[in-house]
C-alpha positions in Angstrom: 121.5 -86.9 126.7 121.6 -84.6 124.2 121.0 -81.3 124.1 122.1 -79.1 127.5 121.5 -80.1 130.9 120.7 -77.2 133.4 122.7 -79.6 135.8 125.9 -81.9 135.8 126.0 -85.2 134.8 128.0 -86.7 137.6 129.8 -90.4 137.3 131.7 -91.6 140.7 134.4 -94.2 139.8 137.0 -95.8 141.3 140.9 -95.6 140.6 141.1 -99.1 139.0 137.6 -98.3 137.1 138.8 -95.6 135.4 142.2 -97.2 134.9 140.1 -99.6 132.9 138.7 -97.0 130.6 141.8 -95.3 130.1 142.9 -98.7 128.9 139.7 -99.2 126.6 140.9 -95.7 125.0 144.8 -96.5 124.5 145.5 -93.9 127.0 147.2 -94.1 130.4 147.2 -90.8 132.2 144.4 -87.9 133.1 145.6 -84.5 135.0 144.8 -85.6 138.7 145.2 -89.3 138.5 147.9 -89.9 141.3 149.9 -93.0 141.8 148.5 -95.5 143.4 148.1 -94.9 147.7 148.9 -98.6 148.0 152.0 -98.7 146.0 152.6 -100.1 142.9 151.3 -103.3 141.8 153.0 -106.5 139.5 151.6 -107.5 136.6 149.3 -110.5 137.8 148.0 -107.9 140.7 147.1 -105.5 138.0 145.2 -107.7 135.9 143.3 -109.2 138.6 141.9 -105.2 140.1 141.4 -104.8 135.8 138.9 -108.1 136.2 137.4 -106.9 139.3 136.7 -103.0 137.6 135.6 -104.3 134.5 133.0 -106.4 136.9 132.3 -103.8 139.0 131.4 -101.4 135.8 129.4 -104.2 134.3 127.5 -104.4 137.9 126.8 -101.1 138.0 125.2 -100.7 134.6 127.9 -98.9 133.1 129.3 -101.5 130.9 128.6 -104.6 129.0 129.7 -108.0 127.3 129.5 -108.2 123.6 128.5 -111.4 121.8 131.8 -111.2 120.6 133.5 -111.1 124.1 134.5 -107.6 124.5 133.6 -105.2 126.7 131.4 -102.2 126.1 131.1 -99.3 128.0 128.6 -96.8 128.2 128.5 -94.2 125.8 128.5 -91.5 128.4 131.0 -92.6 130.7 133.7 -93.3 128.2 132.8 -90.2 126.2 133.5 -88.1 129.6 136.8 -90.0 130.0 138.1 -89.5 126.6 137.4 -85.6 126.8 139.7 -86.4 130.1 142.2 -88.6 128.3 142.5 -86.5 124.8 140.9 -82.6 125.8 141.7 -79.3 123.6 142.1 -77.4 126.5 142.8 -78.5 130.0 141.7 -76.3 133.1 143.9 -76.8 136.5 142.8 -75.5 140.1 144.6 -75.4 142.8 143.3 -73.6 146.4 144.6 -73.1 149.4 141.9 -71.9 152.4 142.7 -69.3 154.6 144.4 -71.2 157.7 143.6 -74.3 156.1 146.0 -77.1 155.6 144.6 -79.3 152.7 144.4 -78.2 149.2 141.6 -78.2 147.0 142.3 -79.3 143.6 139.9 -78.7 140.7 140.5 -80.1 136.8 138.4 -79.6 133.7 138.8 -80.3 130.3 137.2 -79.3 127.1 136.9 -81.1 123.8 134.5 -79.2 121.6 131.8 -78.3 123.2 131.9 -81.2 125.8 133.2 -80.0 129.2 134.1 -82.2 131.9 135.2 -81.1 135.3 137.5 -84.1 137.4 137.4 -83.9 141.3 139.0 -86.2 143.9 136.5 -86.7 147.0 138.9 -89.8 147.9 142.5 -91.0 147.1 141.1 -94.0 145.2 138.1 -91.9 144.4 137.1 -90.2 140.6 133.9 -88.1 140.3 133.6 -87.1 136.5 130.9 -84.1 136.1 129.5 -83.6 132.5 128.6 -79.6 132.8 126.3 -78.1 130.3 128.6 -75.1 129.4 132.0 -73.5 129.5 130.1 -70.3 131.7 129.0 -73.1 134.5 132.4 -74.2 134.4 134.0 -70.9 135.3 131.3 -70.7 138.0 132.5 -73.3 139.5 136.2 -72.1 139.4 134.8 -68.9 141.4 133.6 -71.4 143.9 135.9 -73.3 144.1 138.5 -70.6 144.9 136.1 -68.8 147.0 136.1 -66.0 145.0 133.7 -63.3 146.5 132.6 -60.1 145.7 134.9 -57.5 147.3 135.3 -55.0 144.8 138.1 -52.7 145.8 137.5 -49.2 146.8 139.8 -47.8 144.3 142.2 -49.0 141.4 145.4 -50.4 142.6 148.2 -51.9 140.4 151.5 -53.1 141.2 154.1 -53.9 139.1 156.7 -56.0 140.5 159.7 -58.3 139.9 158.7 -61.8 140.5 161.6 -62.2 143.1 160.6 -59.2 144.8 157.2 -60.3 145.1 158.4 -63.2 146.8 160.0 -61.8 149.3 157.3 -60.0 150.1 154.6 -62.5 150.2 157.1 -63.9 152.8 157.8 -61.4 154.8 154.3 -60.2 155.3 153.6 -64.1 156.1 156.1 -64.0 158.9 154.6 -60.9 160.1 157.6 -58.7 159.2 155.0 -55.9 157.5 157.7 -53.3 158.0 160.3 -54.6 155.8 157.5 -56.2 153.2 156.3 -52.7 152.9 160.1 -51.2 152.4 160.3 -53.7 149.6 157.2 -52.1 147.6 157.9 -48.6 148.4 161.8 -49.2 146.9 160.3 -50.6 144.1 158.0 -47.6 143.6 154.7 -48.8 145.2 152.5 -46.1 146.7 152.6 -46.3 150.4 148.4 -46.9 150.2 148.5 -49.3 147.4 151.6 -50.9 149.6 149.6 -51.0 152.8 146.4 -52.8 151.4 148.8 -55.2 149.8 150.6 -56.0 152.8 147.8 -56.5 154.8 146.4 -58.6 152.9 149.4 -61.1 152.5 149.9 -60.9 156.1 146.2 -61.8 157.2 146.2 -65.6 155.8 144.3 -64.7 152.8 143.1 -67.5 150.5 145.5 -68.7 147.5 144.3 -70.1 144.4 146.8 -70.9 141.2 144.8 -71.2 138.0 146.0 -72.6 134.9 144.8 -73.3 131.5 146.5 -74.9 128.8 145.0 -75.0 125.3 146.9 -77.0 122.2 147.2 -74.4 119.0 146.4 -75.7 115.5 150.3 -75.8 115.1 150.9 -78.0 117.9 152.0 -76.1 120.0 150.7 -75.7 123.5 149.2 -72.0 125.0 149.7 -71.7 128.4 148.3 -68.7 130.7 148.1 -68.7 134.3 147.3 -66.7 137.4 147.2 -66.5 141.0 144.2 -65.1 143.0 145.0 -63.6 146.8 142.2 -62.5 148.7 140.7 -61.9 152.3 137.6 -60.2 153.2 138.6 -57.1 151.6 140.5 -57.4 148.6 141.2 -59.9 146.0 144.4 -59.9 144.2 145.1 -60.8 140.6 148.4 -62.2 140.1 149.7 -62.5 136.1 152.8 -62.4 134.7 154.0 -59.4 132.7 154.5 -59.4 129.2 156.1 -62.4 127.3 159.8 -62.0 128.0 158.9 -60.1 131.2 160.3 -61.2 134.9 157.4 -58.5 136.4 154.1 -59.5 137.5 151.0 -57.7 137.4 149.3 -57.2 140.7 145.5 -55.9 140.8 143.1 -55.7 143.2 140.1 -57.1 141.4 136.2 -57.3 141.8 134.6 -60.7 141.3 133.2 -59.9 138.1 136.8 -59.1 136.9 138.0 -62.5 137.6 135.2 -63.9 135.8 135.8 -62.2 132.8 139.6 -63.2 132.9 138.6 -67.0 133.3 135.8 -66.4 130.8 138.0 -64.9 128.0 140.6 -67.9 128.4 138.5 -70.2 127.9 136.5 -69.0 124.7 139.5 -67.5 123.4 
């Protein structure tokens, strides 16, 4: 598996298989690992589940028993789970498609040159994908968020207090567009820009929340986040204002702009 592959390397695990490997790594949690849908287990039930999971990994050729009786997990598998358990940088995407009730969740973890995506085909299944590069990861994020190439006819930038933007979104979703426009104009937003934003918000747009967490050499964690709101005409990138500010920067953007922002977050 040396070198960069054109396609990701996919490994599908059950929830118990993932827990088995995390235990071997002295870790108990990764982002996207939810509580067991069947409820809590007692110690005896947990021990039985781990024994069955270990046997399942061996049956699939993903683990083996050494002469000393210890379990050896396939190098590529334990490396992939290890990146998720001890990442330097983590990505989470929550995407709400237009007029759909379900949420798409996508996670990715980076350590050094290793990039591993983590998705959930079912409640008890975890798909780990070792990606060839950060650029590949960015393209996957754009696909998950369904970002289309909808360049704005003109540059639109709106700065709005967080609370006011929440009010505009709620009023627009309720169909109360006149009041939503009133909130924007009272905050100095030009009429055409206000109309474009409210039109997007009031017609069941796609909404995606993207967040990255990066551990700094000092031990602190750098957090970056944005919301992408889009219809067939506009894509809006909503980001926190300057540090200490309670305002949001809301910009009509192209797909290339969103791609550049996400790539910049991962490269820095």
